[in-house]
Z-matrix of the N, CA and C atoms (Angstrom, degrees):
N
C 1 1.453
C 2 1.522 1 110.71
N 3 1.328 2 117.11 1 -37.76
C 4 1.466 3 119.48 2 -179.47
C 5 1.527 4 110.72 3 -66.86
N 6 1.346 5 117.17 4 -30.19
C 7 1.464 6 120.14 5 176.88
C 8 1.521 7 110.43 6 -62.83
N 9 1.335 8 116.83 7 -42.50
C 10 1.457 9 121.60 8 -179.84
C 11 1.522 10 111.02 9 -65.05
N 12 1.314 11 117.45 10 -42.53
C 13 1.468 12 120.91 11 178.94
C 14 1.523 13 110.52 12 -66.25
N 15 1.334 14 116.83 13 -40.24
C 16 1.460 15 120.48 14 178.90
C 17 1.526 16 111.06 15 -65.88
N 18 1.342 17 116.35 16 -37.30
C 19 1.456 18 120.69 17 179.57
C 20 1.532 19 111.07 18 -67.50
N 21 1.322 20 116.90 19 -37.39
C 22 1.455 21 120.89 20 -176.35
C 23 1.522 22 113.01 21 -83.71
N 24 1.306 23 118.36 22 -13.51
C 25 1.457 24 120.43 23 178.20
C 26 1.522 25 109.43 24 -99.41
N 27 1.308 26 115.91 25 163.29
C 28 1.456 27 120.59 26 178.28
C 29 1.510 28 110.91 27 -73.94
N 30 1.324 29 116.11 28 178.57
C 31 1.457 30 120.08 29 -176.86
C 32 1.524 31 112.11 30 -63.08
N 33 1.323 32 117.19 31 -45.75
C 34 1.452 33 119.96 32 -177.37
C 35 1.515 34 113.78 33 -101.45
N 36 1.306 35 117.32 34 6.45
C 37 1.458 36 121.40 35 -175.56
C 38 1.517 37 110.40 36 -101.05
N 39 1.312 38 115.84 37 153.59
C 40 1.464 39 119.37 38 175.85
C 41 1.529 40 111.27 39 -105.79
N 42 1.324 41 117.91 40 -18.57
C 43 1.457 42 121.68 41 178.82
C 44 1.522 43 110.29 42 -94.71
N 45 1.333 44 117.42 43 144.44
C 46 1.465 45 119.78 44 177.94
C 47 1.532 46 111.21 45 -63.75
N 48 1.311 47 115.71 46 143.35
C 49 1.458 48 122.29 47 178.89
C 50 1.525 49 109.48 48 -81.37
N 51 1.325 50 117.46 49 133.76
C 52 1.461 51 120.56 50 -178.79
C 53 1.525 52 111.47 51 -65.24
N 54 1.342 53 117.68 52 -33.06
C 55 1.469 54 119.97 53 177.42
C 56 1.520 55 110.71 54 -61.97
N 57 1.311 56 115.87 55 -41.97
C 58 1.467 57 119.38 56 -177.70
C 59 1.524 58 111.49 57 -72.61
N 60 1.309 59 117.65 58 -36.58
C 61 1.465 60 120.84 59 179.15
C 62 1.528 61 109.86 60 -66.93
N 63 1.325 62 117.56 61 -45.28
C 64 1.465 63 121.12 62 179.59
C 65 1.515 64 110.50 63 -64.15
N 66 1.341 65 117.42 64 -40.54
C 67 1.456 66 120.74 65 178.42
C 68 1.522 67 110.85 66 -63.93
N 69 1.320 68 117.66 67 -42.36
C 70 1.461 69 120.88 68 178.56
C 71 1.526 70 111.16 69 -63.36
N 72 1.320 71 117.26 70 -44.35
C 73 1.467 72 120.39 71 179.01
C 74 1.526 73 111.48 72 -64.48
N 75 1.331 74 117.29 73 -41.16
C 76 1.462 75 120.42 74 178.00
C 77 1.526 76 110.64 75 -64.41
N 78 1.338 77 117.13 76 -39.89
C 79 1.460 78 120.34 77 177.16
C 80 1.522 79 111.19 78 -62.46
N 81 1.333 80 116.81 79 -42.81
C 82 1.461 81 119.72 80 178.78
C 83 1.526 82 111.59 81 -62.77
N 84 1.333 83 116.99 82 -39.57
C 85 1.468 84 120.04 83 177.90
C 86 1.523 85 111.60 84 -66.24
N 87 1.330 86 117.62 85 -38.95
C 88 1.466 87 121.02 86 177.19
C 89 1.525 88 109.75 87 -64.37
N 90 1.327 89 116.58 88 -43.12
C 91 1.463 90 120.17 89 179.48
C 92 1.524 91 111.27 90 -64.32
N 93 1.324 92 117.56 91 -41.36
C 94 1.461 93 120.95 92 178.13
C 95 1.525 94 110.46 93 -64.37
N 96 1.327 95 116.62 94 -42.43
C 97 1.467 96 120.02 95 177.89
C 98 1.519 97 112.10 96 -62.79
N 99 1.328 98 116.62 97 -41.04
C 100 1.461 99 120.98 98 178.28
C 101 1.525 100 110.56 99 -63.28
N 102 1.328 101 116.96 100 -46.00
C 103 1.463 102 120.39 101 -179.73
C 104 1.527 103 111.70 102 -67.47
N 105 1.324 104 117.36 103 -34.79
C 106 1.459 105 120.46 104 178.14
C 107 1.528 106 110.90 105 -64.71
N 108 1.335 107 116.89 106 -40.35
C 109 1.462 108 119.18 107 177.36
C 110 1.515 109 111.72 108 -70.78
N 111 1.320 110 116.37 109 -36.23
C 112 1.460 111 120.46 110 -174.83
C 113 1.528 112 112.14 111 -74.04
N 114 1.318 113 117.94 112 -46.93
C 115 1.457 114 120.76 113 -172.72
C 116 1.527 115 114.62 114 -103.01
N 117 1.321 116 118.34 115 -32.97
C 118 1.455 117 120.54 116 -173.52
C 119 1.526 118 113.13 117 -106.92
N 120 1.315 119 117.25 118 1.77
C 121 1.471 120 123.78 119 177.40
C 122 1.524 121 112.79 120 55.35
N 123 1.324 122 116.66 121 33.98
C 124 1.464 123 121.73 122 172.50
C 125 1.518 124 107.15 123 -89.61
N 126 1.296 125 117.94 124 136.99
C 127 1.451 126 121.77 125 -178.13
C 128 1.526 127 110.77 126 -93.53
N 129 1.318 128 115.09 127 128.32
C 130 1.463 129 122.25 128 174.90
C 131 1.520 130 106.68 129 -106.53
N 132 1.319 131 116.45 130 136.61
C 133 1.452 132 121.09 131 179.53
C 134 1.531 133 110.15 132 -59.62
N 135 1.331 134 117.86 133 130.34
C 136 1.469 135 119.57 134 179.82
C 137 1.530 136 112.86 135 -59.69
N 138 1.332 137 117.53 136 -34.11
C 139 1.461 138 120.35 137 178.89
C 140 1.525 139 110.85 138 -66.73
N 141 1.317 140 117.00 139 -40.30
C 142 1.461 141 120.72 140 178.38
C 143 1.518 142 110.68 141 -66.50
N 144 1.316 143 116.32 142 -43.88
C 145 1.459 144 120.78 143 179.43
C 146 1.528 145 110.63 144 -62.27
N 147 1.334 146 117.07 145 -44.49
C 148 1.468 147 120.95 146 178.80
C 149 1.527 148 111.48 147 -63.73
N 150 1.329 149 117.30 148 -40.75
C 151 1.466 150 120.34 149 179.88
C 152 1.523 151 110.87 150 -63.20
N 153 1.316 152 117.18 151 -41.76
C 154 1.464 153 120.01 152 178.69
C 155 1.526 154 110.75 153 -67.28
N 156 1.332 155 117.22 154 -36.14
C 157 1.464 156 120.35 155 177.27
C 158 1.526 157 110.46 156 -63.83
N 159 1.330 158 117.55 157 -39.81
C 160 1.468 159 120.51 158 178.33
C 161 1.527 160 111.03 159 -64.97
N 162 1.319 161 117.28 160 -36.91
C 163 1.465 162 120.64 161 176.96
C 164 1.525 163 109.91 162 -64.08
N 165 1.328 164 116.89 163 -43.97
C 166 1.467 165 120.84 164 179.33
C 167 1.524 166 110.29 165 -63.70
N 168 1.333 167 117.23 166 -48.17
C 169 1.465 168 120.21 167 -178.85
C 170 1.520 169 111.72 168 -63.59
N 171 1.325 170 117.31 169 -40.49
C 172 1.459 171 120.42 170 177.74
C 173 1.519 172 112.03 171 -65.61
N 174 1.313 173 116.36 172 -43.24
C 175 1.463 174 120.41 173 178.93
C 176 1.518 175 112.12 174 -63.51
N 177 1.321 176 116.80 175 -41.89
C 178 1.460 177 119.97 176 177.77
C 179 1.520 178 111.08 177 -66.45
N 180 1.333 179 116.78 178 -37.50
C 181 1.465 180 120.14 179 178.49
C 182 1.517 181 112.03 180 -65.88
N 183 1.331 182 117.10 181 -43.67
C 184 1.465 183 120.24 182 179.22
C 185 1.523 184 111.37 183 -67.01
N 186 1.325 185 116.28 184 -39.10
C 187 1.459 186 119.65 185 179.58
C 188 1.526 187 110.67 186 -67.26
N 189 1.318 188 116.74 187 -40.43
C 190 1.466 189 119.82 188 179.05
C 191 1.525 190 111.39 189 -69.45
N 192 1.328 191 117.67 190 -33.06
C 193 1.465 192 119.81 191 -179.27
C 194 1.526 193 112.02 192 -70.11
N 195 1.343 194 117.49 193 -20.65
C 196 1.469 195 120.23 194 177.21
C 197 1.523 196 111.12 195 -63.51
N 198 1.302 197 117.50 196 -28.91
C 199 1.468 198 121.26 197 -178.82
C 200 1.522 199 111.80 198 -69.44
N 201 1.337 200 117.28 199 -24.56
C 202 1.456 201 121.21 200 -174.17
C 203 1.524 202 113.95 201 -103.17
N 204 1.317 203 118.17 202 -3.61
C 205 1.452 204 120.30 203 178.73
C 206 1.514 205 110.27 204 -88.17
N 207 1.327 206 115.48 205 151.84
C 208 1.466 207 119.99 206 179.67
C 209 1.525 208 109.41 207 -80.22
N 210 1.300 209 115.61 208 137.47
C 211 1.466 210 121.20 209 176.11
C 212 1.512 211 108.72 210 -89.51
N 213 1.333 212 116.99 211 138.45
C 214 1.458 213 122.37 212 177.35
C 215 1.528 214 107.88 213 -86.63
N 216 1.325 215 116.60 214 105.02
C 217 1.461 216 120.55 215 -175.96
C 218 1.522 217 112.54 216 -101.85
N 219 1.338 218 118.04 217 10.93
C 220 1.471 219 121.40 218 -177.73
C 221 1.517 220 110.87 219 -101.25
N 222 1.295 221 118.88 220 47.62
C 223 1.471 222 121.57 221 -179.33
C 224 1.491 223 111.05 222 -90.40
């Protein structure tokens, strides 16, 4: 459980980041939708699937960009 909390929080933060939590949940929903179409022949709306994919891609992009931004340490 501590691994999951550490993964969802920033490097110096102790609380989970909302961007990372939303991205993880959106990824899980995309994966469930993909598996439902693949194995259970349930149809997911292409617009809904695309919208969730954009949320995942945006969340991953914002999270990855945090690694390259300068931190203001003069507080």
